[in-house]
MARDREN-718570 format. One record per residue: residue in three letters; x, y, z of N, C-alpha, C in turn. Coordinates in steps of 0.05 Angstrom, whole numbers, plus 5000, padded with zeros to 4 digits. Layout:
N
 res neast nnorth  nup caeast canorth caup ceast cnorth  cup
 ALA     X      Y    Z      X       Y    Z     X      Y    Z
...
END
This chain:
120
 res neast nnorth  nup caeast canorth caup ceast cnorth  cup
 MET  7987   8913 6995   7965    8920 7012  7938   8910 7001
 ASN  7936   8909 6975   7911    8899 6963  7907   8870 6970
 ARG  7930   8855 6971   7927    8827 6978  7918   8824 7007
 GLU  7929   8839 7024   7921    8837 7052  7892   8845 7055
 PHE  7884   8865 7041   7856    8874 7042  7838   8852 7031
 LEU  7845   8840 7009   7830    8819 6996  7829   8795 7015
 ARG  7851   8788 7027   7852    8765 7045  7835   8770 7069
 ALA  7836   8794 7081   7819    8800 7104  7790   8800 7096
 PHE  7784   8810 7072   7756    8810 7062  7746   8782 7059
 LEU  7762   8764 7048   7754    8736 7044  7751   8722 7070
 VAL  7769   8727 7089   7766    8715 7116  7741   8724 7130
 LEU  7736   8750 7129   7711    8761 7141  7686   8751 7128
 THR  7687   8749 7102   7664    8739 7087  7659   8710 7094
 THR  7680   8694 7095   7677    8666 7102  7666   8663 7131
 VAL  7677   8679 7149   7667    8678 7177  7638   8686 7178
 PHE  7631   8706 7163   7603    8716 7162  7585   8694 7151
 LEU  7592   8681 7129   7576    8661 7117  7573   8636 7135
 VAL  7595   8629 7148   7593    8606 7167  7575   8613 7190
 ALA  7578   8637 7201   7561    8645 7223  7532   8647 7215
 PHE  7527   8659 7192   7500    8661 7182  7488   8634 7177
 GLY  7503   8616 7165   7493    8588 7161  7487   8574 7187
 TYR  7504   8577 7207   7500    8565 7233  7475   8576 7246
 LEU  7472   8603 7245   7448    8615 7257  7422   8606 7243
 ARG  7424   8603 7217   7401    8594 7202  7394   8565 7209
 LEU  7415   8549 7212   7410    8521 7220  7398   8519 7248
 VAL  7410   8534 7267   7400    8534 7294  7371   8545 7295
 HIS  7367   8567 7282   7340    8579 7281  7320   8561 7268
 GLY  7328   8547 7248   7310    8528 7234  7301   8505 7251
 GLN  7319   8497 7270   7312    8475 7287  7292   8484 7309
 ASP  7292   8509 7317   7273    8518 7337  7245   8522 7326
 LYS  7243   8525 7300   7217    8530 7288  7201   8503 7288
 PRO  7177   8503 7299   7161    8478 7299  7152   8471 7271
 PRO  7147   8446 7266   7137    8437 7240  7109   8448 7236
 GLN  7103   8453 7211   7076    8464 7203  7058   8442 7193
 LEU  7032   8444 7200   7013    8425 7189  7006   8431 7160
 SER  6999   8411 7146   6991    8415 7118  6964   8427 7118
 ALA  6957   8439 7095   6930    8451 7093  6908   8430 7095
 ASP  6913   8406 7085   6892    8385 7088  6888   8377 7117
 SER  6910   8376 7132   6907    8369 7161  6892   8391 7175
 ARG  6898   8416 7169   6884    8438 7182  6854   8437 7176
 VAL  6848   8433 7151   6820    8432 7143  6805   8409 7157
 THR  6818   8386 7158   6806    8363 7172  6801   8369 7201
 ILE  6820   8381 7214   6817    8388 7243  6794   8408 7247
 LEU  6794   8429 7230   6774    8450 7232  6746   8439 7227
 LYS  6743   8421 7207   6717    8409 7202  6707   8393 7226
 ALA  6726   8377 7237   6718    8360 7260  6710   8378 7284
 GLN  6725   8400 7288   6718    8418 7311  6691   8431 7306
 LEU  6685   8439 7281   6660    8451 7275  6637   8431 7280
 LYS  6640   8406 7271   6620    8386 7275  6615   8381 7305
 GLN  6637   8381 7320   6635    8377 7349  6620   8400 7362
 LYS  6625   8424 7354   6611    8448 7365  6581   8447 7357
 GLN  6575   8438 7333   6547    8436 7324  6532   8415 7341
 ILE  6544   8393 7345   6532    8372 7361  6529   8381 7390
 GLU  6549   8394 7401   6547    8404 7428  6524   8424 7431
 SER  6520   8441 7411   6499    8460 7412  6472   8446 7411
 GLN  6469   8426 7394   6444    8411 7393  6439   8396 7419
 TYR  6460   8385 7430   6458    8370 7456  6447   8389 7478
 LEU  6459   8412 7479   6451    8431 7500  6422   8440 7496
 GLN  6414   8444 7471   6386    8452 7466  6367   8429 7474
 ILE  6374   8405 7468   6357    8382 7475  6356   8379 7505
 GLN  6379   8383 7518   6380    8381 7548  6361   8403 7560
 GLN  6362   8427 7549   6344    8448 7560  6315   8441 7555
 GLN  6309   8429 7532   6281    8421 7526  6272   8399 7545
 LEU  6291   8380 7551   6285    8358 7569  6279   8369 7597
 ASN  6295   8387 7606   6291    8399 7633  6264   8414 7634
 LEU  6257   8428 7613   6231    8441 7611  6208   8421 7612
 LEU  6211   8399 7596   6190    8379 7596  6188   8365 7623
 GLN  6210   8360 7636   6209    8347 7663  6193   8365 7682
 ALA  6199   8391 7681   6184    8410 7699  6155   8411 7692
 GLN  6148   8411 7666   6120    8411 7658  6106   8385 7666
 TYR  6120   8363 7663   6109    8337 7671  6103   8336 7701
 THR  6121   8346 7717   6118    8347 7746  6093   8364 7753
 GLU  6091   8387 7740   6068    8405 7745  6042   8391 7736
 ALA  6042   8378 7713   6018    8364 7704  6010   8342 7722
 THR  6029   8327 7732   6024    8305 7750  6012   8315 7776
 LYS  6022   8337 7787   6011    8349 7811  5983   8359 7806
 ALA  5978   8371 7783   5952    8382 7777  5932   8359 7774
 ALA  5940   8336 7762   5922    8313 7760  5916   8302 7788
 GLN  5936   8300 7805   5931    8289 7832  5913   8308 7848
 ASP  5917   8335 7845   5900    8354 7858  5871   8352 7849
 ALA  5868   8347 7823   5840    8343 7812  5827   8318 7823
 ILE  5843   8297 7826   5832    8272 7837  5825   8276 7867
 ASP  5842   8290 7882   5836    8296 7910  5811   8313 7912
 ALA  5808   8332 7894   5784    8350 7894  5759   8333 7888
 ALA  5761   8314 7870   5738    8297 7863  5730   8280 7888
 PHE  5749   8269 7903   5742    8255 7927  5728   8273 7947
 LYS  5738   8297 7950   5726    8316 7969  5698   8324 7960
 GLU  5695   8327 7934   5669    8335 7923  5647   8315 7930
 VAL  5653   8290 7927   5633    8269 7933  5635   8258 7961
 LYS  5654   8269 7977   5657    8262 8005  5662   8233 8009
 LEU  5683   8222 7994   5690    8194 7997  5718   8192 8009
 ASP  5722   8170 8023   5749    8166 8035  5765   8149 8016
 LYS  5790   8158 8011   5807    8144 7992  5815   8116 8002
 LYS  5813   8111 8028   5819    8084 8038  5797   8065 8031
 GLU  5772   8075 8027   5750    8057 8022  5741   8057 7993
 TRP  5749   8077 7978   5741    8079 7950  5766   8085 7932
 THR  5763   8076 7907   5784    8083 7887  5770   8096 7863
 LEU  5785   8111 7849   5774    8124 7825  5788   8112 7801
 ASN  5772   8099 7784   5783    8088 7759  5789   8111 7740
 LEU  5814   8115 7733   5822    8138 7718  5814   8136 7689
 ASP  5808   8111 7679   5800    8108 7651  5770   8115 7648
 THR  5753   8106 7667   5725    8110 7665  5715   8134 7682
 LEU  5732   8142 7701   5726    8163 7720  5701   8155 7737
 GLU  5701   8130 7745   5680    8120 7763  5692   8110 7789
 PHE  5678   8114 7810   5687    8106 7836  5679   8077 7840
 THR  5697   8062 7853   5691    8034 7861  5700   8029 7889
 LYS  5684   8013 7903   5690    8007 7931  5714   7988 7932
 VAL  5732   7994 7951   5755    7977 7955  5747   7953 7970
 ALA  5756   7929 7960   5749    7904 7973  5764   7903 8000
 PRO  5751   7894 8020   5764    7892 8047  5788   7873 8044
 PRO  5809   7878 8060   5832    7860 8058  5824   7831 8066
 ALA  5836   7812 8052   5830    7784 8057  5842   7777 8084
 LYS  5826   7761 8099   5836    7752 8125  5855   7729 8120
 PRO  5876   7728 8135   5895    7705 8132  5882   7680 8140
 ALA  5888   7659 8125   5876    7632 8131  5886   7623 8158
 GLU  5867   7613 8173   5874    7604 8199  5888   7577 8197
 THR  5908   7574 8212   5922    7549 8212  5913   7534 8237
 LYS  5909   7508 8234   5901    7491 8257  5925   7485 8274
 LYS  5921   7487 8299   5942    7480 8318  5938   7452 8328
 PRO  5957   7435 8326   5953    7407 8335  5951   7405 8365
END
């Protein structure tokens, strides 16, 4: 009886070890490969740099939008001031121009007449 028990024990142990080895092998194949610490650090540094640049880009874009709005407002204010100057001195823009460097009015030269062509 001891032999039968020992034989049954050895058979069960062998079956258990084979099954355990098979499960370990199968389970090991399902596990995805792991990145090395150096690869992880490289990826994380690159992502951090990308986020920093993205943040700077967005800040610059916001500043540019603000400057465009301010420039548009300043251009309109300058044109309004020029229009007010013409009204103040009661001049027609078609007949006069305002030199923006000297802020002096000058008379617009009349358009040149086209040269007459002789008809044979």
